[in-house]
C-alpha positions in Angstrom: -19.1 28.4 26.1 -21.2 26.2 28.4 -19.8 22.6 29.2 -22.7 20.0 29.1 -21.0 17.2 31.2 -23.5 15.0 32.8 -23.3 15.9 36.5 -25.2 12.8 37.4 -22.8 10.4 36.1 -20.1 9.0 38.6 -16.4 10.1 37.8 -15.5 7.0 36.0 -12.2 6.0 34.4 -12.4 4.9 30.6 -10.5 2.1 29.8 -8.2 4.3 27.8 -6.8 5.7 31.1 -8.4 9.4 30.3 -9.9 10.9 33.8 -12.5 12.4 34.0 -14.7 10.9 31.3 -14.9 13.1 28.1 -18.6 14.6 27.8 -18.8 13.4 24.4 -18.3 9.8 25.7 -21.9 10.3 27.4 -23.4 12.0 24.6 -25.5 11.0 21.6 -25.0 13.1 18.2 -27.8 13.5 15.7 -27.2 14.6 12.2 -29.3 16.9 10.4 -29.4 17.3 6.7 -30.6 20.9 6.4 -32.2 20.8 3.0 -34.3 17.9 4.0 -35.2 18.2 7.6 -37.8 21.2 7.8 -39.2 23.7 5.2 -40.3 26.8 7.0 -41.1 28.7 4.0 -42.9 26.4 1.6 -40.2 26.7 -1.1 -39.4 22.9 -1.3 -36.0 23.4 0.6 -35.3 22.7 4.3 -33.9 25.6 6.1 -32.4 26.9 9.6 -35.7 28.5 10.8 -37.2 24.8 10.0 -34.4 23.1 12.1 -35.0 25.6 15.1 -38.7 25.2 14.9 -37.9 21.2 15.7 -35.5 21.3 18.4 -38.2 20.3 20.9 -38.5 17.1 19.1 -34.9 16.7 19.4 -34.8 17.5 23.1 -37.6 15.2 23.7 -35.6 12.3 21.9 -32.5 13.1 24.1 -29.8 14.0 21.9 -26.8 16.0 23.4 -25.3 17.3 19.8 -26.7 18.3 16.6 -24.5 18.0 13.5 -25.7 20.2 10.7 -24.3 19.3 7.0 -23.2 22.4 5.2 -25.4 25.6 5.4 -22.8 27.8 3.7 -22.9 29.9 0.5 -22.5 27.3 -2.3 -23.6 26.6 -5.7 -24.8 23.3 -4.5 -23.0 21.4 -7.2 -22.5 18.5 -4.5 -25.7 19.6 -2.2 -23.2 22.1 -0.2 -20.1 20.3 0.2 -18.7 22.6 -2.4 -18.3 25.8 -0.2 -18.0 29.1 -2.0 -17.8 31.3 1.1 -17.0 29.9 4.6 -18.4 32.8 6.6 -21.9 33.4 5.1 -25.0 31.4 5.2 -26.5 30.4 1.9 -29.9 32.4 1.2 -31.7 29.0 0.3 -31.0 28.0 4.2 -31.6 31.4 5.7 -29.3 34.2 7.1 -26.6 34.5 9.9 -29.4 35.8 12.2 -31.1 32.6 11.8 -27.9 30.8 12.3 -27.3 32.8 15.7 -31.0 32.0 16.8 -30.5 28.3 16.2 -27.4 28.3 18.4 -29.3 30.2 21.1 -32.3 28.2 21.1 -30.3 24.8 21.0 -28.0 25.9 23.6 -31.0 26.6 25.9 -32.0 23.1 25.7 -28.7 22.0 26.6 -28.0 20.9 22.9 -24.7 21.6 21.4 -24.2 22.7 17.7 -21.5 21.4 15.4 -20.9 22.4 11.7 -19.9 20.2 9.2 -16.8 21.8 7.4 -15.0 20.8 4.1 -11.4 22.0 4.0 -10.1 19.2 1.8 -11.6 21.2 -1.2 -13.8 24.3 -2.0 -16.1 25.2 -4.9 -14.5 26.5 -7.8 -16.5 29.6 -7.2 -14.5 30.4 -3.8 -12.8 33.7 -4.0 -9.6 31.7 -3.3 -9.9 29.5 -6.3 -10.6 32.3 -8.6 -7.6 34.2 -7.5 -5.3 31.4 -8.1 -6.3 31.1 -11.7 -3.7 33.7 -12.1 -0.2 32.7 -11.9 1.0 36.3 -10.8 -1.7 36.1 -7.5 -0.4 35.5 -4.1 -3.3 32.5 -4.1 -1.6 30.8 -7.1 -0.2 27.6 -5.3 -3.3 27.5 -2.9 -4.5 24.9 -5.2 -2.9 21.5 -7.0 -2.3 23.4 -10.3 0.0 21.3 -12.9 0.7 22.0 -16.6 -0.4 19.3 -19.3 1.6 16.1 -19.8 4.5 17.0 -22.2 3.8 16.3 -25.8 -0.2 16.7 -25.6 -2.0 19.5 -26.4 -3.8 21.1 -23.1 -7.3 20.2 -22.7 -7.0 16.8 -24.9 -7.4 13.3 -23.8 -3.8 12.1 -22.3 -2.7 15.4 -21.5 -3.6 15.2 -17.7 -0.7 15.3 -15.3 -1.5 11.5 -14.4 -4.3 9.1 -14.7 -6.0 9.6 -11.4 -9.8 9.1 -11.6 -12.5 11.2 -9.6 -14.6 9.6 -7.0 -17.6 11.0 -8.9 -16.4 9.6 -12.3 -14.1 10.5 -15.1 -10.7 12.3 -14.6 -9.5 13.9 -11.3 -8.3 16.8 -13.5 -9.8 19.7 -14.8 -8.2 21.8 -17.5 -8.7 25.8 -16.7 -8.2 27.8 -20.1 -7.6 31.0 -18.2 -4.7 29.6 -16.2 -3.6 27.2 -19.1 -3.1 24.4 -16.6 -4.9 21.3 -14.7 -6.3 21.5 -11.4 -6.8 18.4 -9.0 -10.4 17.7 -7.7 -10.7 14.3 -6.1 -14.6 14.6 -6.3 -16.5 17.0 -8.6 -14.7 19.5 -11.2 -16.5 22.0 -9.2 -14.6 21.0 -6.1 -10.9 22.0 -6.3 -8.5 20.6 -3.6 -6.8 23.1 -1.4 -3.2 22.6 -1.2 -2.4 22.0 2.3 1.3 22.0 1.7 1.3 25.7 1.6 1.1 27.1 5.3 -0.8 30.3 3.9 -3.6 28.0 3.1 -3.7 26.3 6.7 -3.4 29.6 8.2 -6.6 30.9 6.4 -8.6 27.9 7.4 -7.8 28.3 11.0 -8.7 31.7 10.9 -11.9 30.8 9.5 -12.4 27.8 12.1 -11.7 30.2 15.0 -14.2 32.6 13.7 -17.0 30.0 13.8 -15.9 28.9 17.2 -15.7 32.4 18.7 -19.3 33.0 17.3 -20.5 30.0 19.5 -20.8 26.8 17.7 -19.4 24.1 19.4 -17.2 22.3 17.2 -16.8 20.8 13.6 -17.4 17.4 11.8 -14.8 17.4 9.2 -15.6 16.2 6.0 -12.8 14.0 4.3 -10.2 15.7 6.5 -7.8 12.7 6.4 -7.2 13.6 2.6 -5.5 16.9 3.0 -2.2 15.3 3.2 -1.1 13.7 -0.5 1.9 11.8 -1.3 4.6 13.5 -3.2 8.1 12.9 -4.2 11.1 15.0 -2.7 10.3 17.5 -5.7 6.9 17.9 -4.9 5.5 15.9 -7.9 2.4 13.6 -7.3 2.7 10.0 -8.2 2.3 9.4 -12.1 3.5 13.0 -13.0 6.1 13.2 -15.3 9.5 13.1 -13.5 7.8 11.8 -10.5 9.9 9.1 -8.6 6.6 7.5 -7.1 4.8 5.4 -9.4 1.2 5.4 -9.9 -1.3 2.7 -9.1 -3.0 0.3 -11.6 -5.7 1.3 -13.9 -9.1 0.2 -13.2 -11.9 -1.0 -15.5 -12.9 2.7 -16.5 -9.5 3.6 -17.4 -8.2 5.4 -14.3 -6.0 4.8 -11.2 -7.4 5.5 -7.9 -5.8 8.3 -6.0 -7.1 6.9 -2.6 -3.6 5.3 -1.5 -1.9 8.8 -2.2 -4.5 11.1 -1.0 -5.8 9.2 2.2 -3.9 9.2 5.5 -0.9 10.8 3.6 2.5 11.6 5.1 1.9 15.1 7.0 -1.8 14.0 8.3 -0.7 14.0 11.9 1.3 17.4 11.6 -1.5 19.2 10.1 -4.2 18.0 12.8 -1.6 18.9 15.5 -1.2 22.0 14.0 -5.0 22.6 13.7 -5.8 21.8 17.3 -3.0 24.1 18.7 -4.3 27.1 16.2 -8.0 26.4 16.8 -8.9 24.2 19.8 -6.3 24.7 22.6 -7.7 26.3 25.4 -11.3 25.7 24.6 -13.6 23.6 26.6 -16.6 21.5 25.9 -16.0 21.3 22.0 -16.2 18.1 19.6 -13.9 17.7 16.7 -14.7 14.8 14.5 -12.9 13.8 11.4 -14.6 11.6 8.6 -11.7 9.2 7.6 -12.2 7.4 4.3 -9.0 5.2 3.6 -8.0 5.3 7.3 -8.2 1.9 9.1 -9.0 1.0 12.3 -5.7 0.5 13.7 -4.7 4.3 13.1 -7.7 5.5 15.0 -6.3 4.9 18.3 -3.3 7.0 17.2 -5.1 10.2 15.9 -7.8 9.9 18.8 -5.3 9.5 21.6 -6.3 11.7 24.6 -2.4 12.6 24.8 -2.4 13.9 21.4 -6.1 14.6 20.5 -5.6 15.5 16.7 -9.4 14.6 16.7 -11.8 13.4 19.5 -13.0 10.5 17.0 -13.1 9.3 13.8 -15.7 8.3 11.2 -14.4 5.1 9.5 -16.0 3.2 6.9 -14.6 -0.6 6.9 -17.8 -1.7 8.4 -19.7 -0.4 5.5 -17.9 -2.0 3.0 -18.7 -5.5 3.9 -21.7 -5.6 1.2 -19.8 -4.1 -1.6 -17.8 -6.0 -4.6 -15.4 -3.2 -5.9 -17.5 -0.2 -6.9 -20.3 0.5 -4.7 -22.8 -0.2 -7.0 -22.0 -3.9 -7.1 -23.3 -5.4 -3.9 -23.2 -8.7 -2.2 -25.6 -10.1 0.6 -25.4 -8.7 4.3 -22.9 -11.0 6.4 -23.3 -10.9 10.2 -19.7 -12.3 10.3 -18.0 -9.8 7.9 -19.9 -6.9 10.3 -18.7 -8.5 13.5 -15.2 -8.8 12.2 -14.9 -5.1 11.1 -16.7 -3.9 14.2 -14.1 -6.0 16.3 -11.3 -4.4 14.7 -12.5 -0.9 15.5 -13.4 -1.8 19.1 -10.2 -3.5 19.8 -8.3 -0.5 17.9 -9.5 1.9 20.9 -9.4 -0.6 23.9 -6.3 1.2 25.4 -6.4 4.6 23.7 -8.9 6.8 21.7 -12.4 6.8 21.0 -14.4 6.2 18.0 -18.0 7.2 16.2 -20.7 4.3 16.1 -23.1 4.6 13.1 -24.6 2.5 10.2 -26.3 5.8 8.7 -25.6 9.3 7.4 -26.2 11.6 4.5 -23.8 9.5 2.2 -25.2 5.9 3.1 -28.4 4.3 2.4 -30.8 3.5 5.2 -29.8 0.5 7.3 -33.4 -0.7 7.8 -33.2 -1.3 4.1 -29.6 -1.9 3.3 -29.0 -4.8 5.9 -32.7 -5.0 7.5 -35.8 -5.9 6.0 -37.6 -2.5 6.4 -39.4 -3.7 9.5 -39.6 -1.8 12.8 -37.7 -4.6 14.6 -35.1 -4.6 12.2 -34.3 -0.8 12.6 -34.5 -1.7 16.4 -32.0 -4.5 16.0 -29.2 -2.1 14.4 -30.0 0.5 16.7 -29.4 -1.6 19.6 -26.2 -3.1 18.1 -24.9 0.6 17.1 -25.7 2.1 20.7 -24.0 -0.6 23.0 -20.5 -0.6 21.3 -17.7 1.4 22.9 -17.8 4.8 21.2 -20.2 8.0 20.5 -23.2 6.8 18.9 -24.5 9.0 15.6 -28.2 9.0 14.7 -28.9 10.4 11.1 -32.2 12.4 10.8 -35.2 9.7 10.4 -33.1 6.7 11.4 -35.0 7.0 14.8 -38.0 6.3 13.2 -36.9 3.4 10.8 -37.1 5.5 7.6 -35.9 3.5 4.6 -34.6 3.7 0.9 -36.5 6.1 -1.5 -37.6 3.2 -3.6 -37.1 5.2 -6.9 -37.4 3.4 -10.1 -35.9 6.0 -12.8 -32.7 7.8 -12.9 -34.6 11.3 -13.6 -35.9 10.8 -9.9 -32.4 11.2 -8.4 -30.5 14.4 -7.7 -27.2 13.1 -6.4 -24.4 13.9 -8.5 -22.4 10.8 -7.7 -25.4 8.4 -8.8 -25.9 10.4 -12.0 -22.3 10.6 -12.8 -21.9 6.9 -12.3 -24.6 5.9 -14.2 -23.2 7.8 -17.2 -19.7 6.8 -16.8 -20.4 2.9 -16.0 -23.2 2.3 -18.2 -23.0 5.0 -21.1 -19.1 5.2 -21.5 -17.1 2.7 -20.0 -20.1 0.0 -20.6 -18.7 -2.2 -17.7 -22.3 -2.4 -16.3 -25.8 -2.9 -17.6 -28.5 0.0 -17.0 -30.7 -2.5 -15.2 -27.9 -3.6 -12.8 -26.7 -0.1 -12.1 -30.4 1.0 -11.5 -30.4 -1.8 -8.8 -27.3 -0.7 -7.5 -28.4 3.1 -7.2 -31.6 2.1 -5.8 -29.9 0.1 -2.8 -26.7 2.1 -2.2 -27.4 5.8 -3.7 -27.1 8.6 -1.4 -30.4 10.1 -2.2 -32.0 7.2 -0.3 -30.8 9.1 2.9 -31.9 12.6 1.5 -35.6 12.1 1.1 -37.5 14.7 3.5 -38.0 13.9 7.0 -41.4 12.1 7.6 -43.1 14.2 10.2 -46.6 13.0 9.6 -49.0 11.5 6.9 -49.8 14.7 5.0 -48.8 15.2 1.5 -45.3 16.2 1.9 -44.9 14.2 5.1 -44.9 17.8 7.1 -41.8 18.8 5.6 -43.6 21.6 3.9 -47.4 22.4 3.9 -49.4 20.2 2.0 -51.4 22.8 0.1 -47.9 24.4 -1.0 -47.6 25.3 -4.7 -43.9 24.4 -4.8 -42.4 20.8 -4.6 -39.9 19.1 -2.4 -36.3 19.4 -3.8 -36.4 15.5 -3.5 -39.5 13.5 -3.8 -41.0 12.5 -0.2 -40.6 8.7 0.3 -44.1 6.9 -0.6 -44.4 5.1 2.8 -44.5 8.2 4.9 -48.0 7.5 5.6 -47.0 4.5 8.0 -43.4 5.6 8.8 -43.7 8.9 10.5 -42.8 10.9 13.7 -46.4 11.8 14.7 -47.6 8.3 14.6 -44.3 7.2 16.9 -43.6 9.6 19.4 -46.4 8.6 21.8 -46.2 4.8 21.0 -44.0 3.0 23.3 -43.2 0.2 21.1 -42.1 2.3 18.2 -38.5 2.8 16.9 -38.6 6.5 18.1 -39.1 5.3 21.8 -36.6 2.6 21.3 -33.9 4.8 20.4 -35.1 7.5 23.3 -34.7 4.5 25.9 -31.2 3.9 24.5 -30.0 7.4 24.7 -31.4 7.4 28.2 -29.3 4.2 28.8 -25.9 5.9 27.5 -26.8 9.1 30.1 -27.7 7.1 33.0 -25.5 3.9 32.9 -21.7 4.4 32.8 -21.0 0.8 31.7 -22.6 2.1 28.4 -21.0 5.4 28.3 -17.3 4.1 29.4 -16.9 0.3 29.8 -14.7 -2.0 27.9 -15.8 -4.1 25.0 -15.5 -7.8 24.7 -16.8 -10.1 21.9 -18.5 -13.2 23.3 -18.9 -15.4 20.2 -16.5 -14.6 17.0 -18.2 -16.9 14.3 -22.0 -17.3 14.5 -23.6 -16.4 11.2 -27.0 -15.0 12.8 -26.3 -13.5 16.2 -23.7 -11.0 17.4 -23.3 -11.1 21.2 -20.7 -8.7 23.2 -20.2 -7.9 26.9 -19.8 -4.2 27.9 -17.8 -4.0 31.4 -17.1 -1.3 34.2 -15.7 -2.5 37.5 -18.1 -5.5 38.6 -21.0 -4.0 36.2 -21.7 -6.1 33.0 -23.9 -5.7 30.2 -24.8 -8.5 27.7 -25.9 -7.7 24.2 -27.4 -10.3 22.1 -28.9 -9.4 18.6 -30.4 -11.7 16.1 -29.4 -9.9 12.8 -31.3 -12.1 10.5 -35.1 -12.4 9.3 -35.1 -16.0 10.3 -35.4 -17.4 14.1 -31.8 -18.2 15.5 -30.2 -20.3 18.0 -28.3 -18.7 20.9 -24.6 -19.3 20.3 -23.1 -21.8 23.0 -20.7 -19.4 24.0 -23.5 -17.1 25.0 -25.4 -19.7 26.8 -22.8 -20.5 28.6 -22.0 -16.9 29.9 -25.4 -16.8 31.2 -25.7 -20.0 32.7 -22.6 -19.0 34.8 -24.5 -16.0 35.8 -28.0 -17.5 36.4 -29.0 -20.8 38.2 -31.8 -21.6 35.7 -34.0 -20.6 32.8 -36.4 -19.4 35.4 -33.9 -17.1 36.8 -32.8 -15.8 33.3 -36.5 -14.7 32.6 -36.7 -12.9 35.7 -33.4 -11.2 35.1 -33.1 -7.4 34.7 -33.6 -6.5 30.9 -32.3 -3.0 29.8 -33.4 -3.2 26.4 -35.3 -5.5 24.0 -36.4 -4.9 20.3 -39.6 -7.2 21.1 -42.7 -6.1 22.9 -42.2 -9.0 25.5 -39.5 -7.3 27.1 -38.0 -10.0 28.7 -35.1 -12.5 28.3 -37.1 -15.5 27.6 -35.5 -15.8 24.1 -32.3 -16.2 25.8 -33.7 -18.7 28.5 -35.1 -20.7 25.8 -32.1 -20.6 23.5 -33.8 -19.3 20.7 -34.2 -15.6 19.3 -36.9 -14.4 17.2 -36.0 -12.5 13.7 -34.3 -9.3 14.7 -34.7 -10.1 18.5 -32.1 -8.4 20.5 -31.8 -8.1 24.2 -29.4 -6.1 26.6 -29.3 -7.9 29.8 -27.7 -6.8 33.1 -25.3 -9.4 34.4 
């Protein structure tokens, strides 16, 4: 397996003491949602051959790693995050030969490939789960099976083992008549949770992971991996179960308690992750192992990603993406620069001495940042791109983010395909009646996951180049209507486009060791509009200043003082080396004059 360490970067020391600098500190990762990226056979669903056909685009952009959302065999109840066979490719995406060709072609271009892996749960159609439905089978305790609550008829309301609710709505327990018991599913009823307390489960997972690594992939992005360890009492009972010595949480407005605090960052998580490292990754070079970490806060990141332990290389944390939410994700509040800065500060300081982090604002589960926090302008897309890529950590680009793609602007529920959104509408509007239909539709339009899943906008043709314009099929999800003006064909040769801006940000990380390895320090911690921070490595310093609003903003006094300490006067500032700017002018005139235009961002070499 080839190691893609950058030969042209000096041998720098990261502030956490690791030496040499890990290759992934200098890298940029690009996430692909396969069903929405490129359809090669005009059936309306993106596929692996389609991805291979677009590798030159990714190479031109300059990314180092491609992360594929799941392409395994799946009934697609949750768009592939319900895996029925870990070692087979779903025919809708192609064949194993297609996967091997993608790996070969990506590696030939110096691009690594990591695969999404879901091992907190499987599909209920997986052979393991089907076998576990018999109490006499060796797989009987591979999942969280529990009997009905005493005194209740199995399968009737109130008979569930505890009051946990699913993240997708309704109870987290599903009754199975064949076994005569309930199984736990934190997500869809078709996604039963694996019982990681069972060593046989863990060994089966490690064998499968080794099989893929031996085949040539470069690592994994591990879905909700921090939920594999559950809180139990000394007898193995879950909180709220009859006889459990651990109390359950409070009931929410929908009539359920949250399993989050009992299933996230559980008591054996470190043990399981350390075992996984030994069994799968020890002795391998050039790999990347990323963990999605809902419920794990910044302070834990340094421990889990500590180079000495390296349970995982980095985490996906979500505290910064919760700043605009009030309780459920469907009830939102305005974007706050102060709130974002505070959460990002916590994440950066948590890895200042040890560990590493992932820097992102978009993925397949999040709305488009240009719509969520921006005003859908190219400049707002650039502003959030600059902010993301200049923090300390590995940046992630979600497909279309480099074009400034926006939310879908769907207006009716039947346009959506996402299970979470559809179930949430039914649960909150029709059943619990805790939100009006109009308010809920507004919430889904802003926060729904399908916003990130509309087909990639390659050009201005009928289906945006995702599939042939004269195809008789329809895309699995409607193309965003603004693809006539936001698309790759219009941007790749435009020096002022969002694409070209992202391309330059990637080049900066590759070429400038301060971006890849420098320390991070906040300059101003209270401004309501401007976010400013310094990256530093040895005597080199970079200053990032971004106005994250659609109004002109005054440069904070602390930032002006830092600049004035470096430069003699405004004229000198205007002649300073500007490494990146979101405005066409390409200068530091805004900093010199003390005012920033809407969405103006500047990266200045001090």
